[in-house]
C-alpha positions in Angstrom: 106.5 119.0 96.6 103.6 119.9 98.1 102.4 121.3 94.4 102.9 118.2 92.6 101.9 115.9 94.8 98.1 118.3 94.4 98.3 117.9 90.9 99.2 114.5 91.0 96.2 113.8 93.0 94.0 116.0 90.9 95.0 114.1 88.2 94.1 111.0 89.1 90.7 112.1 90.7 89.8 113.1 87.1 90.9 110.2 85.6 88.9 107.8 88.4 86.1 110.3 87.8 85.3 110.2 83.9 85.5 106.4 84.3 83.3 106.2 86.8 81.0 108.1 84.7 80.8 105.9 81.8 79.6 103.4 84.0 76.4 105.4 85.3 74.7 105.3 82.3 75.3 101.7 81.9 72.5 100.7 83.1 70.3 102.8 81.5 70.8 101.1 78.2 70.4 97.6 79.1 66.8 95.3 79.0 64.3 95.4 77.0 61.7 98.3 75.8 58.0 98.0 74.8 57.4 100.7 72.1 54.2 101.5 69.9 55.1 101.4 66.5 52.7 103.0 64.5 54.4 102.0 61.0 53.3 98.3 62.2 50.7 99.4 64.1 52.0 97.0 66.5 53.9 97.0 69.8 57.2 95.8 69.9 59.9 94.6 72.0 62.9 96.1 71.1 66.6 95.8 73.4 67.8 98.9 72.4 66.3 102.3 74.0 63.9 103.8 71.5 63.4 107.4 70.3 59.8 108.4 70.9 59.1 110.6 67.9 55.9 110.7 67.7 55.2 109.9 64.5 56.4 106.2 64.1 57.5 105.3 67.4 54.1 106.9 69.4 55.4 105.6 73.1 57.8 103.9 74.6 58.0 102.2 78.1 61.0 100.1 80.3 64.0 99.1 80.9 62.8 95.9 82.1 65.5 93.6 83.0 63.6 90.3 81.1 61.8 89.7 78.1 59.1 87.9 80.5 58.7 91.2 82.4 58.5 92.9 79.2 56.0 90.6 78.1 54.0 91.3 81.1 54.1 94.6 80.4 53.5 94.5 77.1 50.3 92.6 78.6 48.7 95.4 81.2 49.1 98.3 78.6 45.9 99.3 76.5 47.0 100.7 73.8 48.6 97.1 72.4 47.0 94.9 71.0 46.4 91.9 72.3 47.0 89.4 69.1 50.7 90.2 68.0 54.0 90.2 69.9 57.1 91.1 67.8 60.7 91.1 69.2 63.1 93.4 67.7 66.9 93.3 67.8 
């Protein structure tokens, strides 16, 4: 009996742990990022976590909780031109 109870407990614990692991990474993918794009020569605000490859996307900053926060951050990044704002989704 003790063996069956132990096995049941382990199954429940592993199932719960794997379910919680999915939610642990969720905040990383929510929000807005400011990225420098060599192709457009602009700083863009995107809604997905950017891949910094150095050739097209040369920097990324974020995540920010709101578009206003991302706009504020963009205005303080010296590498960003002040005249162009692009929002990609």
